[in-house]
C-alpha positions in Angstrom: -2.6 -21.6 14.9 -5.2 -20.5 12.5 -5.3 -16.8 11.8 -9.1 -16.7 11.6 -9.3 -17.4 15.4 -7.8 -13.9 16.2 -10.2 -11.0 16.5 -7.5 -8.5 15.5 -4.9 -8.4 12.8 -1.8 -6.3 12.4 -3.8 -3.3 11.0 -6.1 -3.3 14.0 -3.2 -3.2 16.4 -1.6 -0.4 14.4 -4.8 1.7 14.5 -5.1 1.1 18.2 -1.5 2.2 18.8 -1.9 5.3 16.6 -5.1 6.2 18.6 -3.5 5.7 21.9 -0.5 7.9 20.9 -2.9 10.6 19.7 -4.8 10.6 23.0 -1.6 10.8 25.0 -0.3 13.7 22.8 -3.7 15.4 23.2 -3.5 15.2 27.0 0.1 16.4 26.9 -1.1 19.4 24.8 -3.7 20.2 27.5 -1.0 20.5 30.3 0.6 23.8 31.3 0.8 26.2 34.1 -2.3 26.6 36.3 -3.8 29.6 38.0 -3.7 30.2 41.7 -5.4 32.6 44.1 -2.4 34.9 43.9 -1.6 34.7 40.2 -3.9 34.4 37.2 -2.4 32.4 34.3 -4.0 33.5 31.0 -2.6 30.5 29.2 -5.4 28.3 30.4 -7.6 29.9 27.7 -5.1 29.4 24.9 -6.1 27.9 21.6 -3.8 25.0 22.1 -5.5 24.0 25.4 -9.1 24.8 24.4 -9.4 23.7 20.8 -6.4 21.8 19.5 -5.8 19.3 22.3 -9.5 18.2 22.6 -9.6 17.7 18.8 -6.4 15.6 18.9 -7.9 13.5 21.7 -11.2 13.1 19.8 -9.3 12.0 16.7 -7.4 9.5 18.8 -10.6 8.0 20.3 -12.0 7.7 16.7 -8.9 5.8 15.7 -9.3 3.5 18.7 -13.0 2.9 18.0 -12.3 2.2 14.3 -9.4 -0.1 15.3 -11.7 -2.1 17.5 -14.7 -2.3 15.1 -12.7 -3.0 11.9 -13.1 -6.5 10.7 -9.9 -8.2 9.5 -10.0 -9.2 5.9 -10.5 -13.0 5.3 -7.8 -14.2 2.9 -5.6 -17.1 2.3 -2.4 -17.4 4.2 0.9 -17.6 2.5 1.9 -21.1 1.6 -1.6 -22.4 0.9 
């Protein structure tokens, strides 16, 4: 089958996989103990949950968007 008929190449799929992994890591970084009516958990305001995790998720979404919008390079196949 002709490679030009595919919308994505190997690099696009790699960027999508990196982006998805970064988003998943970002959501994992956001998890932690929660507060209840009887106990206040100060960790909900930690730097990891407020600043680092959203930035990791944002970077993951940027990778995903770039992976979708990136146009594969048109080149000759091996053997031609």
